[in-house]
C-alpha positions in Angstrom: 4.4 -34.7 291.4 1.6 -35.0 288.8 2.4 -34.9 284.9 0.6 -31.8 284.3 2.5 -29.6 286.8 6.1 -30.9 285.7 4.7 -29.8 282.3 4.0 -26.3 283.4 6.5 -25.7 285.4 8.7 -27.1 282.3 7.3 -24.6 280.2 7.4 -21.8 282.6 11.4 -22.0 282.9 11.8 -22.3 279.4 9.8 -19.2 278.7 11.8 -17.0 281.1 15.2 -18.2 279.9 17.2 -15.4 277.9 20.0 -15.9 275.8 23.4 -13.2 275.1 26.2 -14.7 272.8 24.5 -18.1 273.0 24.7 -18.1 277.0 21.6 -18.7 278.8 20.3 -16.9 281.9 17.6 -16.4 283.8 16.5 -13.0 286.1 16.6 -13.6 289.8 13.1 -12.0 289.9 11.8 -14.1 287.6 13.0 -16.9 289.1 11.7 -15.6 292.8 8.3 -16.6 291.4 8.8 -19.2 289.8 10.5 -21.1 292.3 7.2 -20.1 294.9 8.4 -17.7 296.8 6.9 -14.5 297.4 9.2 -11.6 299.1 12.7 -11.0 297.5 14.2 -10.9 301.1 13.6 -14.8 301.6 14.9 -15.7 298.0 17.8 -13.1 298.5 19.0 -15.8 301.6 18.9 -18.6 298.9 21.0 -16.5 296.5 23.9 -15.9 299.4 24.0 -19.4 300.0 24.2 -20.4 296.1 27.1 -17.6 295.9 28.9 -19.4 299.3 28.5 -22.9 297.2 30.2 -21.3 294.0 32.8 -19.4 295.9 33.3 -22.9 297.6 33.6 -24.8 294.5 36.8 -22.5 293.6 34.2 -20.1 290.6 33.5 -16.7 290.1 30.7 -15.7 291.6 30.4 -12.3 289.2 30.6 -14.8 286.2 27.8 -17.0 287.5 25.8 -14.3 289.6 26.7 -10.7 287.7 24.6 -7.5 289.1 22.5 -6.2 286.4 19.8 -3.3 286.2 16.7 -4.0 284.3 13.6 -1.8 283.8 9.9 -3.3 285.1 6.5 -2.2 283.9 4.4 -0.4 286.0 0.6 1.0 286.0 -0.6 2.7 283.4 2.6 2.4 281.1 5.1 3.7 283.5 8.7 2.6 284.3 11.3 1.6 287.2 14.1 0.6 287.2 15.4 -2.3 289.6 18.6 -4.2 290.4 18.4 -7.7 289.3 20.7 -10.1 289.1 21.5 -12.4 285.9 21.9 -16.6 286.8 23.6 -18.6 284.9 22.0 -22.4 284.5 24.7 -23.4 287.0 23.3 -20.4 289.6 20.4 -21.6 289.0 21.1 -25.3 289.9 22.8 -23.9 293.1 19.9 -21.8 293.8 17.5 -24.7 293.6 19.9 -26.6 295.5 19.4 -24.4 298.7 16.1 -24.1 298.4 13.4 -24.9 300.5 12.7 -28.6 299.3 9.6 -28.7 300.5 8.2 -26.6 297.5 7.2 -28.0 294.9 9.2 -25.7 292.4 12.4 -26.3 293.9 12.0 -29.9 293.6 11.1 -29.8 290.5 14.0 -26.8 289.5 16.4 -29.4 291.3 16.1 -31.6 288.8 14.9 -29.3 286.0 18.9 -27.5 286.0 20.1 -31.1 287.2 19.1 -32.1 283.4 20.3 -28.8 281.8 23.7 -29.5 283.3 23.5 -32.9 282.0 22.4 -32.3 278.3 25.3 -29.8 278.1 27.6 -31.7 279.1 26.3 -34.6 276.0 26.3 -31.7 273.5 29.5 -30.6 274.7 31.2 -34.3 274.1 29.1 -34.7 271.4 30.6 -31.6 269.7 34.1 -33.1 270.6 33.9 -36.6 269.5 31.4 -35.6 266.3 32.9 -32.2 265.1 31.6 -31.1 261.7 34.7 -30.6 259.0 35.1 -27.2 257.8 35.4 -27.4 254.1 33.2 -23.8 253.0 35.8 -22.2 251.2 36.2 -25.3 249.3 32.7 -25.1 247.8 32.5 -21.1 247.6 35.5 -21.2 245.2 34.3 -24.4 243.2 30.7 -22.9 243.4 28.6 -26.7 242.8 27.6 -29.1 244.5 29.6 -32.0 242.1 32.6 -30.5 241.8 33.2 -29.9 245.8 31.5 -33.8 246.3 34.9 -34.9 243.9 37.4 -32.4 245.5 36.3 -33.7 249.3 36.3 -37.8 247.5 39.7 -37.6 246.3 40.4 -35.7 249.4 39.1 -38.9 251.6 40.9 -41.2 249.3 44.3 -39.9 250.0 43.5 -40.1 254.0 42.0 -43.3 253.1 44.5 -45.2 251.7 42.7 -44.8 248.3 39.3 -46.0 249.7 36.8 -43.3 248.2 34.0 -41.5 250.8 31.8 -44.5 249.5 33.8 -47.0 250.2 34.6 -46.3 253.5 30.7 -46.1 254.2 30.2 -49.3 252.9 33.0 -50.6 255.5 31.3 -49.1 258.0 28.1 -50.4 257.3 26.4 -46.9 256.5 23.1 -45.7 254.6 24.2 -43.3 251.9 22.4 -40.7 252.9 24.2 -40.2 256.2 27.3 -38.0 256.1 31.0 -40.2 257.6 31.3 -37.8 259.9 28.5 -39.5 262.0 30.7 -42.6 262.1 34.0 -41.8 262.1 36.8 -42.0 265.4 37.7 -38.4 267.0 41.1 -39.3 265.8 40.0 -39.3 261.8 37.7 -35.8 262.5 40.4 -34.0 263.9 42.9 -35.4 260.9 40.3 -34.6 258.3 40.0 -31.2 259.9 43.2 -30.6 260.1 44.4 -31.1 256.1 40.5 -29.0 255.7 42.0 -26.7 257.7 45.6 -26.7 255.5 43.8 -26.3 252.1 41.7 -23.7 253.2 44.7 -21.6 254.6 46.2 -22.4 251.4 43.4 -21.6 249.0 43.5 -17.9 250.6 47.5 -17.6 250.7 47.7 -18.8 246.7 44.3 -17.5 245.5 43.3 -20.9 244.6 40.5 -20.9 242.6 40.3 -23.8 239.8 39.1 -26.6 240.7 42.2 -29.0 239.6 44.6 -26.7 241.4 42.2 -27.1 244.8 41.8 -30.7 244.3 45.8 -31.0 244.0 46.3 -29.2 247.1 43.5 -31.4 249.1 45.1 -34.4 247.9 48.6 -33.5 249.1 47.2 -32.3 252.3 45.6 -35.2 253.3 48.5 -37.2 251.7 50.9 -35.5 254.4 47.7 -35.9 257.4 47.9 -39.9 256.6 52.0 -40.2 256.6 51.8 -38.2 260.0 49.1 -41.0 261.3 51.1 -44.3 260.0 54.3 -43.1 260.9 52.5 -43.5 264.3 50.8 -47.3 263.1 47.6 -45.7 262.9 45.6 -46.5 259.5 42.4 -45.0 259.1 40.8 -46.7 257.3 40.8 -49.7 259.8 39.7 -47.9 262.3 36.1 -49.1 263.9 33.3 -46.9 263.3 32.4 -44.4 266.4 28.6 -44.6 268.0 26.0 -43.0 265.4 25.3 -40.0 266.3 21.7 -40.0 265.8 22.0 -42.6 268.7 23.5 -40.5 271.1 21.1 -37.8 270.7 18.4 -40.4 271.5 20.3 -41.8 274.6 20.3 -37.9 275.7 16.9 -37.6 275.4 16.3 -40.6 277.1 18.6 -39.4 280.0 16.7 -36.4 280.0 13.1 -38.3 280.7 14.7 -40.2 283.3 15.8 -36.9 285.1 12.3 -35.9 284.6 10.5 -38.7 286.6 12.8 -38.5 289.8 10.7 -36.0 291.6 7.7 -37.7 290.7 9.5 -40.9 292.5 10.7 -38.8 295.5 7.2 -37.6 295.8 5.4 -40.6 296.4 
């Protein structure tokens, strides 16, 4: 498969994607042409096979192949309502797997939706491993960057046995302009999140507004969380760093490129 064809097909699939509440989907009647089918009747048979595959996998057909109605444009500005199907990424993947493999569009779609599915898995894993800290309420109450930084640093020192944020960055061999969370292992991220959530809860409950009061609350919560860890033999300041989030991003892009090359190799 030539690279210019791959680029055009990729552009087409991206342009026809829709989103509702962050969920990506494609309309079946749009996918009809994108996958090289001319007649709805023939494409409907492929969809039926994909539905069976979905049900066999133990997943809900209604979740991945919901029936919808939409308006289409006719000549002279007229419109007509037609039946359609909103297809999730997984539904599109199943349709591609059950389509005519002799079609160039099907060969591309099989890889395209495999890439999409793999990318989602990696992003979800990254979010799980590198979940960001929820300290928005602290900043909202303090109202300035320097005060927020002081509270965060003292909280980190309480969690890491007296080591400041900068000392932890030095220990992990990080650049000063990187976020500490980018290199922390999952258990430490969760510990910091837990301490922050307790702080946020008590800020609201006790209507804390002064920096000294919020600092005292945040330090105590981090000390308490640290005790839970150390009582179980876990010292967060001694744990090895996790994979750099930027390296993980580069690996995701590299895997996507490798997958996109697969149809070309199969066609040779």
